[in-house]
C-alpha positions as CSV (number, residue, x, y, z in Angstrom):
1,X,-40.7,98.9,-10.3
2,X,-38.3,101.5,-11.5
3,X,-38.7,103.9,-14.4
4,X,-36.0,104.9,-17.0
5,X,-33.2,103.5,-14.9
6,X,-30.7,104.0,-17.7
7,X,-30.1,100.2,-17.8
8,X,-30.2,99.4,-21.5
9,X,-29.3,95.7,-21.2
10,X,-31.9,93.3,-19.8
11,X,-32.7,89.6,-20.0
12,X,-36.2,90.1,-21.4
13,X,-37.8,93.2,-22.9
14,X,-41.6,93.3,-23.3
15,X,-43.2,95.7,-25.7
16,X,-46.8,96.6,-24.8
17,X,-48.1,97.0,-21.2
18,X,-51.7,96.0,-21.7
19,X,-53.5,93.1,-20.0
20,X,-51.2,90.5,-21.5
21,X,-47.8,92.2,-21.5
22,X,-48.0,93.6,-18.0
23,X,-49.0,90.1,-16.7
24,X,-46.0,88.5,-18.4
25,X,-43.6,91.2,-17.1
26,X,-44.8,90.6,-13.6
27,X,-44.5,86.9,-13.8
28,X,-41.0,86.9,-15.4
29,X,-39.7,89.3,-12.8
30,X,-40.9,87.0,-10.0
31,X,-38.8,84.3,-11.6
32,X,-35.7,86.4,-11.2
33,X,-35.3,87.6,-14.8
34,X,-34.2,91.2,-15.4
35,X,-37.3,92.5,-17.2
36,X,-38.0,95.8,-19.0
37,X,-41.5,96.8,-20.0
38,X,-42.2,99.5,-22.7
39,X,-45.7,101.1,-22.6
40,X,-46.9,104.1,-24.6
41,X,-49.2,105.4,-21.9
42,X,-47.8,106.6,-18.6
43,X,-48.1,104.6,-15.4
44,X,-50.0,107.5,-13.8
45,X,-52.7,107.3,-16.5
46,X,-53.0,103.5,-16.2
47,X,-53.4,103.4,-12.4
48,X,-55.8,106.4,-12.2
49,X,-59.1,105.3,-10.6
50,X,-62.2,105.2,-12.6
51,X,-65.2,107.4,-11.8
52,X,-68.1,105.7,-9.9
53,X,-70.6,104.2,-12.4
54,X,-73.8,106.1,-11.8
55,X,-74.8,105.8,-15.5
56,X,-73.9,103.8,-18.6
57,X,-71.2,106.3,-19.8
58,X,-69.0,105.7,-16.7
59,X,-68.2,102.1,-17.8
60,X,-65.4,101.4,-20.2
61,X,-66.8,99.9,-23.4
62,X,-64.0,97.4,-23.6
63,X,-64.6,94.4,-21.3
64,X,-63.3,90.9,-21.1
65,X,-64.9,87.6,-19.9
66,X,-62.1,86.3,-17.7
67,X,-62.2,82.5,-17.4
68,X,-61.4,80.7,-14.2
69,X,-58.1,79.6,-15.6
70,X,-57.2,83.2,-16.3
71,X,-58.3,84.2,-12.9
72,X,-56.0,81.6,-11.4
73,X,-53.1,83.1,-13.3
74,X,-53.9,86.6,-12.2
75,X,-54.3,85.4,-8.6
76,X,-50.9,83.8,-8.7
77,X,-49.5,87.1,-9.8
78,X,-51.2,88.9,-6.9
79,X,-53.4,91.0,-9.2
80,X,-56.8,89.3,-9.0
81,X,-57.4,90.6,-5.4
82,X,-57.0,94.1,-6.8
83,X,-59.4,93.3,-9.7
84,X,-61.9,92.2,-7.1
85,X,-61.6,95.6,-5.4
86,X,-62.8,97.3,-8.6
87,X,-66.0,96.9,-10.6
88,X,-66.5,93.3,-11.8
89,X,-69.3,90.9,-12.2
90,X,-69.1,87.1,-11.9
91,X,-71.7,85.4,-14.2
92,X,-73.3,82.2,-13.0
93,X,-75.2,81.3,-16.1
94,X,-75.1,81.6,-19.8
95,X,-77.9,81.4,-22.3
96,X,-77.3,81.0,-26.0
97,X,-80.0,80.7,-28.6
98,X,-80.7,80.9,-32.4
99,X,-82.8,84.0,-33.1
100,X,-84.2,82.3,-36.3
101,X,-85.1,79.0,-34.7
102,X,-85.9,77.1,-31.6
103,X,-82.4,75.9,-30.5
104,X,-81.2,77.1,-27.1
105,X,-78.5,76.1,-24.7
106,X,-78.3,77.0,-21.0
107,X,-75.1,76.7,-18.9
108,X,-75.2,76.9,-15.1
109,X,-72.1,77.2,-12.9
110,X,-74.0,75.1,-10.2
111,X,-74.0,72.1,-12.5
112,X,-70.2,72.4,-12.5
113,X,-69.9,72.9,-8.7
114,X,-68.4,76.3,-9.4
115,X,-69.4,79.7,-8.1
116,X,-69.3,81.3,-11.5
117,X,-68.6,80.5,-15.2
118,X,-66.3,83.5,-15.4
119,X,-66.1,87.2,-14.6
120,X,-66.8,90.3,-16.7
121,X,-64.2,93.0,-16.0
122,X,-63.5,96.3,-17.7
123,X,-60.1,96.0,-19.4
124,X,-58.7,99.1,-17.8
125,X,-59.4,97.6,-14.3
126,X,-57.3,94.6,-15.2
127,X,-54.4,96.8,-16.4
128,X,-54.7,99.0,-13.3
129,X,-54.5,96.0,-11.0
130,X,-51.4,94.7,-12.8
131,X,-49.7,98.0,-12.7
132,X,-50.4,98.4,-9.0
133,X,-48.7,95.1,-8.5
134,X,-45.9,96.0,-10.8
135,X,-45.1,99.0,-8.6
136,X,-43.7,96.6,-6.0
137,X,-41.8,94.6,-8.5
138,X,-38.3,94.7,-10.0
139,X,-39.5,95.4,-13.5
140,X,-37.9,98.4,-15.2
141,X,-40.7,100.5,-16.8
142,X,-40.2,102.6,-19.8
143,X,-43.6,104.4,-19.8
144,X,-44.8,107.2,-22.0
145,X,-42.6,106.0,-24.9
146,X,-43.2,103.9,-28.0
147,X,-40.8,101.7,-29.9
148,X,-39.6,103.5,-33.1
149,X,-37.7,100.5,-34.6
150,X,-36.6,96.9,-33.9
151,X,-33.0,96.1,-34.9
152,X,-33.0,92.4,-34.2
153,X,-30.1,91.4,-32.0
154,X,-29.2,95.0,-31.7
155,X,-32.3,95.7,-29.7
156,X,-35.1,98.2,-30.0
157,X,-35.0,102.0,-30.4
158,X,-37.4,104.2,-28.5
159,X,-39.0,107.4,-29.9
160,X,-36.5,109.5,-27.9
161,X,-33.5,107.7,-29.6
162,X,-32.5,105.4,-26.7
163,X,-31.4,101.9,-27.7
164,X,-32.5,99.1,-25.4
165,X,-31.0,95.6,-25.6
166,X,-32.2,92.2,-24.3
167,X,-31.6,88.6,-25.0
168,X,-35.3,88.1,-25.7
169,X,-37.8,90.7,-26.9
170,X,-41.5,89.8,-26.5
171,X,-44.1,91.5,-28.7
172,X,-47.3,92.1,-26.7
173,X,-48.2,95.2,-28.8
174,X,-51.6,94.1,-30.1
175,X,-53.3,93.0,-33.2
176,X,-51.4,95.5,-35.4
177,X,-48.1,94.5,-33.8
178,X,-45.3,96.6,-35.3
179,X,-42.8,94.1,-33.9
180,X,-44.4,91.3,-35.8
181,X,-44.3,93.4,-39.0
182,X,-40.7,94.5,-38.5
183,X,-39.6,90.9,-37.8
184,X,-41.2,89.6,-41.0
185,X,-43.3,87.0,-39.2
186,X,-46.0,86.3,-41.7
187,X,-49.7,85.9,-40.9
188,X,-52.7,84.1,-42.3
189,X,-55.6,86.4,-42.1
190,X,-59.0,87.3,-43.6
191,X,-61.6,90.0,-43.1
192,X,-64.9,88.8,-41.7
193,X,-66.7,91.7,-43.5
194,X,-68.3,92.5,-40.1
195,X,-68.0,95.2,-37.5
196,X,-68.4,94.8,-33.7
197,X,-70.5,97.5,-32.0
198,X,-69.8,97.9,-28.4
199,X,-71.4,100.0,-25.7
200,X,-73.0,99.8,-22.2
201,X,-76.7,99.6,-21.6
202,X,-79.1,99.7,-18.7
203,X,-82.1,97.5,-18.8
204,X,-85.5,97.4,-17.0
205,X,-84.9,93.9,-15.6
206,X,-81.9,92.5,-13.8
207,X,-79.4,90.6,-15.9
208,X,-79.7,87.8,-13.3
209,X,-75.9,87.3,-13.4
210,X,-76.3,85.7,-16.8
211,X,-74.4,86.2,-20.1
212,X,-76.9,86.3,-22.9
213,X,-76.1,85.6,-26.6
214,X,-78.4,85.5,-29.5
215,X,-77.3,84.4,-33.0
216,X,-78.7,85.7,-36.2
217,X,-77.6,85.3,-39.9
218,X,-75.9,88.7,-39.8
219,X,-74.0,88.1,-36.6
220,X,-74.2,87.5,-32.8
221,X,-75.4,89.8,-30.1
222,X,-74.0,89.4,-26.6
223,X,-75.3,91.1,-23.4
224,X,-72.5,90.7,-20.7
225,X,-73.6,91.4,-17.1
226,X,-72.0,94.3,-15.2
227,X,-72.3,95.7,-11.6
228,X,-71.6,99.2,-10.5
229,X,-70.2,100.1,-7.0
230,X,-73.7,100.1,-5.5
231,X,-74.4,96.5,-6.8
232,X,-76.9,97.6,-9.4
233,X,-77.5,94.6,-11.6
234,X,-79.3,96.4,-14.5
235,X,-76.1,97.2,-16.5
236,X,-74.7,95.2,-19.4
237,X,-71.9,95.5,-21.8
238,X,-72.9,94.6,-25.3
239,X,-71.0,93.3,-28.3
240,X,-73.1,93.3,-31.4
241,X,-71.2,91.8,-34.3
242,X,-73.0,92.5,-37.6
243,X,-72.2,92.4,-41.3
244,X,-70.5,95.6,-42.3
245,X,-73.4,97.2,-44.1
246,X,-75.8,96.4,-41.3
247,X,-73.4,97.6,-38.6
248,X,-73.0,100.9,-40.5
249,X,-76.8,101.3,-40.6
250,X,-77.1,100.6,-36.9
251,X,-74.3,103.1,-36.1
252,X,-76.1,105.7,-38.1
253,X,-79.3,105.4,-36.0
254,X,-79.9,108.0,-33.4
255,X,-79.8,106.9,-29.8
256,X,-83.5,106.3,-29.4
257,X,-83.8,104.3,-32.6
258,X,-80.7,102.2,-31.7
259,X,-82.1,101.6,-28.2
260,X,-85.3,100.2,-29.7
261,X,-83.4,98.1,-32.3
262,X,-81.3,96.6,-29.6
263,X,-84.3,95.6,-27.5
264,X,-85.8,93.9,-30.5
265,X,-82.5,92.1,-31.3
266,X,-82.2,90.7,-27.8
267,X,-85.9,89.7,-27.9
268,X,-86.5,91.8,-24.7
269,X,-84.9,89.1,-22.6
270,X,-84.1,91.8,-20.0
271,X,-87.2,93.9,-20.6
272,X,-86.9,97.4,-22.2
273,X,-83.4,98.8,-22.9
274,X,-83.6,102.0,-20.9
275,X,-80.3,103.7,-21.6
276,X,-77.4,103.4,-24.1
277,X,-73.9,104.8,-23.8
278,X,-71.8,106.2,-26.6
279,X,-71.3,103.5,-29.3
280,X,-68.0,102.4,-30.8
281,X,-67.5,100.1,-33.8
282,X,-64.4,98.3,-35.0
283,X,-63.8,95.9,-38.0
284,X,-63.4,92.2,-37.3
285,X,-60.5,90.4,-38.8
286,X,-59.1,86.9,-38.0
287,X,-55.3,86.9,-37.9
288,X,-52.8,84.2,-37.0
289,X,-49.1,84.4,-37.1
290,X,-47.6,81.4,-39.0
291,X,-44.8,81.4,-36.4
292,X,-44.9,83.0,-32.9
293,X,-41.1,83.1,-32.6
294,X,-38.0,84.0,-34.5
295,X,-34.4,84.7,-33.5
296,X,-34.6,86.6,-30.2
297,X,-38.3,87.4,-30.5
298,X,-41.6,85.9,-29.3
299,X,-45.2,87.1,-29.8
300,X,-48.0,86.8,-27.3
301,X,-51.7,87.7,-27.2
302,X,-53.2,89.6,-30.0
303,X,-49.8,90.1,-31.6
304,X,-49.8,86.4,-32.4
305,X,-53.6,85.8,-32.9
306,X,-56.9,87.6,-33.1
307,X,-60.2,85.9,-32.9
308,X,-63.9,86.7,-33.5
309,X,-65.4,88.0,-30.3
310,X,-68.5,85.8,-30.4
311,X,-67.1,83.5,-27.6
312,X,-65.2,86.2,-25.7
313,X,-62.0,84.1,-25.6
314,X,-59.5,86.6,-26.9
315,X,-58.1,87.7,-23.5
316,X,-58.1,84.1,-22.2
317,X,-56.1,82.8,-25.2
318,X,-53.6,85.6,-24.4
319,X,-53.3,84.5,-20.8
320,X,-52.8,81.0,-22.0
321,X,-49.8,82.3,-23.9
322,X,-48.5,84.0,-20.8
323,X,-48.9,80.8,-18.7
324,X,-47.0,78.7,-21.3
325,X,-44.2,81.2,-21.8
326,X,-43.8,81.7,-18.0
327,X,-43.5,77.9,-17.6
328,X,-41.0,77.5,-20.4
329,X,-38.8,80.3,-19.2
330,X,-39.0,79.1,-15.6
331,X,-37.7,75.7,-16.9
332,X,-35.0,77.5,-18.9
333,X,-33.8,79.4,-15.8
334,X,-33.7,76.2,-13.8
335,X,-31.4,74.7,-16.5
336,X,-29.3,77.9,-16.8
337,X,-30.5,78.4,-20.4
338,X,-30.7,81.8,-22.0
339,X,-34.3,83.2,-22.4
340,X,-33.9,83.2,-26.2
341,X,-32.7,79.6,-26.4
342,X,-34.2,78.3,-29.7
343,X,-35.5,75.1,-28.1
344,X,-37.2,77.0,-25.3
345,X,-39.0,79.3,-27.7
346,X,-39.9,76.3,-29.9
347,X,-41.6,74.6,-27.0
348,X,-43.6,77.7,-26.3
349,X,-44.8,77.9,-29.9
350,X,-45.6,74.2,-30.0
351,X,-47.7,74.4,-26.8
352,X,-49.7,77.4,-27.9
353,X,-50.1,77.3,-31.6
354,X,-52.2,74.1,-31.8
355,X,-54.5,75.2,-29.0
356,X,-55.0,78.7,-30.4
357,X,-55.7,77.3,-33.9
358,X,-58.2,74.8,-32.5
359,X,-60.2,77.6,-30.8
360,X,-60.0,79.8,-33.8
361,X,-61.2,77.1,-36.1
362,X,-64.1,76.3,-33.7
363,X,-65.1,80.0,-33.6
364,X,-65.0,80.2,-37.4
365,X,-67.1,77.1,-37.6
366,X,-69.7,78.6,-35.3
367,X,-69.8,81.8,-37.3
368,X,-70.3,80.0,-40.6
369,X,-72.9,77.7,-39.1
370,X,-75.1,80.5,-37.9
371,X,-74.6,82.6,-41.0
372,X,-76.2,80.0,-43.2
373,X,-79.9,80.4,-43.7
374,X,-80.8,77.3,-45.7
375,X,-83.6,75.3,-44.1
376,X,-81.6,72.0,-43.7
377,X,-78.8,74.0,-42.0
378,X,-81.2,75.8,-39.7
379,X,-82.8,72.5,-38.8
380,X,-79.4,70.9,-38.1
381,X,-78.1,73.6,-35.8
382,X,-81.3,74.0,-33.9
383,X,-81.6,70.2,-33.4
384,X,-78.0,70.1,-32.4
385,X,-78.4,72.9,-29.8
386,X,-81.5,71.2,-28.3
387,X,-79.7,67.8,-28.3
388,X,-76.6,69.2,-26.5
389,X,-78.8,71.1,-23.9
390,X,-80.4,67.7,-23.0
391,X,-77.0,66.0,-22.4
392,X,-75.7,67.6,-19.2
393,X,-72.5,65.6,-19.0
394,X,-71.4,66.6,-22.6
395,X,-72.7,70.2,-22.2
396,X,-70.8,70.7,-18.9
397,X,-67.7,69.2,-20.4
398,X,-67.8,71.9,-23.1
399,X,-68.3,74.6,-20.5
400,X,-65.5,73.2,-18.3
401,X,-63.1,73.3,-21.3
402,X,-63.9,77.0,-21.9
403,X,-63.5,77.8,-18.2
404,X,-60.2,76.0,-17.9
405,X,-61.2,73.8,-15.1
406,X,-60.7,70.4,-16.7
407,X,-57.5,69.4,-14.9
């Protein structure tokens, strides 16, 4: 990887060096494309090692549940072995239940002949692993700079005034993508009127390598298992999505009151919540670009779609985008087509748009189903959960789809 080489003309320029953009840059470089990657943070910041986790505040509050399909992609890129050298926790089971009823579903990796259902990883450790791998690549890195403007076919302009040109620009710049806005790619979006509270906790009992999720009418609560360097299995990352007014009330509680409220909300499944880190809250909004591509531009990850965190599929959908775009551009290179060929980009959009919309619709359906408190609806969802839990073939098919192990 080179920095600020002075080369302003590339095949592909990726804006955003997070988990999705850095993976795409690495994969495209391996295909032989001349790739530039623009990232606002510096590489030194991104590869700096995390402090050992002796308490809850050492963990990053932003974590992702990486599916087996996403693990395969990262492994092919050479980054997964580096992720495994950092803090991570494979979860073998998942328990989901209705807090206002009797419905409960339990998933077990053993029933799928797999070692785990997925892996919980701090986002910064995935980025670090990718940037460590990028250091040995041919990617040209423009780190410590942000994009000031996009001029279409005339390239992008950095904050320092430099103009960079590429046949294809890829927006991997997150949910509030400036590239998407500058390009005029419209979105369909709505506010959930919810906020997600995230933090790290330590519990009296082991998490048992299980992801726990309880649904309530005001939103779901997830306890995602973590391990520190010493293998302590009493840490969890929590995502507590609640209606905005309730989320604000919870955020206003002092640490002791919040700790107690959290224990009640998870029904003491892991015993007493002993310790809670600093809390963060962010508003939840569903957003989907009506088109992922336009002349000389493609969107990936959160720049193209954001989803409710209740199923933890945001990062995995982004890696699905990366996989599809890598495959389409590899096919283009084999046929001596330019990376911005309209048919190439159309194939990428066609492959991803339907799959992403299906997952987003499913998550919206789940959210609406559990938000309803009418007795017939409660009876229906609890009966359905119990019914699905008693049909292992169907239940395991659902799990395999989410894990990406169906082929």
